N, C-alpha and C positions, 0 to 999 in steps of 0.2 A: 546527752543534753540534760541540763538541770535548771532548777529554779532557785532564785536567791534574792536576798535583800542586802542591806548595808552591813549587817552583822554576820550572817552566815549564808552559805549556798548549800543546796541539797541536790545530790545526784543519785538516781535519775529523778525527773520531776513527776513521775507517776510510779505506783507500785504494781508490778506485773506478777501474777501468780499463775503457775501451771495447775489448772484445776482438775483434780481427779477425785472421784468419790472414795470416801473412807481413807484418804491419804492426806497428810499435812503437806503444805507447800511453803516455801521460804522466799524471802526477798530482802536484799541488803540495800540500805541507804547509806550514803556517805555524806557526812556533815563537815563542811569546811568553814573554819573561822577566818573571816576576811579582815580582821582587825588586829591591832596590837594590844587588845584588852582580853581579859578572861570573859568568855561568854557561856552562859548556862542555857540549856534548851530543855524543852519538855514536849513529849509526843502525846497527842490525844487522838481518839478515833470515835466515829459515830457508832461503831459496833464493838465495844470493848470485850464482849464475850466471845467473839470470833477470832480475835488476834492476841498473840503474845508479842510484846515489844521489849527487847532487851538491848541496851538500857533504854528505859522510857524517859529518864532524866539524867543529865550529866553536865559537866563543865568542860569546855574545850579551851585549851591554852591558846595564846596568841599565834596566829598563822598555822595552827595545827588542825588535825582532822580527827573524826570519830566515826566508827561504823556502827550502824544500828541494824539489828536483825529482826525482821518482822515475820512472824509465823502465822500462817492461816491454818487454823485447826481443821481436822478432818471433817468433811461435810457429808451428810447422808443423802442429799439430793442436789440436782443441778439447778442453778438459778435460771429464771426465765430468759431465754435467748442469750444465755451466758453473759448477761449484763449485771454489773454491780454498781450499786448506788452508795457504797461505803466511801467515806472520806477520812483523810488524816489531816491533822493540824499540828504544825511544829511551831512552838513559841520560843523566842530567844530574847535574851536581855543581857546587859553587861553586869558582871558581879565583881566583887573585890578579889584581888589576887590570892588572898588567903581563904577563899570560899572552899568549903569541904565538898568534894565531889559526891560523897555518900550521904551527906546531910544538908541538902539544899533547903533553906527555910521555906515553909509552905506558902508564904506570901511573896515569894520571889517573882512570881508571874502575875501578881495582882496589878491591874492598871490603876495606879493611884499617883497623885502628884505629877511630877515631871518625869516619872520613870518611862523609859521607852521600851515598849514590848513589840517586837516584830512578829508577824504571823505569816507562815507559809502553808498554803493548802495543797494537798496532794490527792489525786483521785486514784481509785483502784481499778485495775483491769484484769479480767480472767482470760487466760489463754488455754485453749483446748490442745493437749499434747497430740491428739490424733490429727487435728488440723495442721499442727506444726509439722508433724511427721509427713503428712500429706503434702504440705508445702515444700518440705525438703525433697520428698520423692519427686514432686513435679519439677522442682528446680534441677534435680539430678537428671530427670528425663529430658528437660529442655537442653541441659548442657550436653547430654549424650546425643540428642538429636542434632544439636549444633556441631558437635564433633564429627558425627557421621556425615553431615552435610559438607563439612570442610574436607573430610577424607574423600567423599565422592567428588567434590570439586577438584581436589588435588589429583585424584585418579583420572578425571576427565581431561585435565590439563596435560597429564603425563601421556594419556592416550593420543591426544591431539599432537603433542610434540613427537611421539613415536611415529605416527602416520606421516607427519611432515618430513621427518628424517628419512623414512622409507621412500617417500616420493622423491626427495632430493637424490638419494642413492640410485633409485631407478632411472631418473633423468641423466645422472652422471654415467650410468652403465650404457644407456641408449646412445649418448654422445660418443662414448668410447667405441661402441660397435660401429657407428657411422664412420668414425675416423679410421677404424681398421678396414672397413669396406672400401673407403676411398683409397687407402694405401694399397690394398690388394688390386684394385682396378688399375692404379698407376703401374704396379709391377707387371700386370698382365699386358698392358699397352707397350711397356718398354720391351718385354720379352717378344711380343709380336713384331715390333719394329726391327729388333735384332734378327729375328727369323726371316723376315721379308728381305732385309738387307743381305743376309747370307745367301738366300735363294737367288737373288738378282746377280750377285757376283758369280755364282756357280753356273747360272744359265749363260751369262756373257762369256765365261771362259769356255763352256762347252760349244757355244755358237762359233766362237773364234777358231776353236780346234777344227770344227766341221768345215769352216771356210778355208782353213789352211789345207786340209785334206783334199777338198774339191779343187783348189787351185793347183795342188801338186799333181792330181790326176789329169787335170786339163793340160797342164804343161807337158806331162808325159805323152798324152795323146797327140798333141800338136807337134811335138818334137820327133815322134816316131816316123821313119821313111815309109812311103807307100809301097805296097806289095807289087812284084813284077807280074 
């Protein structure tokens, strides 16, 4: 996100420095020329002894861009509550096409006559690398926790599916056992019926044979002559 006017736009709209004791920090600004004219710019700050700005003045060609590197010099103590009240001001104005980038006239940014001078104000923010790392660690921890939760959820779903599948297999096995038992009972009944039928025929044949023998004996007894 950046701030801008009719002549130029600046990205980002605030300068962020990772503040560490005894170490310099850097921040880049991108200046975009929004016009078909040559535009000169100049960078000012409320704390010129704390910052190096390169380039602090330059000319940007039509629709072109320029990168400014701002260096925060090494500091010996932390600011209160890591708050910074420093401000930057970027002035811009149209200049002739033949304007020398290295020798911009000192009065280029004087507000006189009908000259248009645009001004963009940027604030400074100090970031603590330890907090940033802590934030990254926290973010990683949250991501890991989310991943673990997702894995646990997937594992629970798989366990539920496994239990359901085992129940279905158990029910199918029980049904098969019942079917086999019914078939065995039918076979037993058929076998018993055949055995009963065989026994009845044998008994009838045996009874018929006994009847024939008795009839034959009686006939013999009746036909025999009486003794003298």
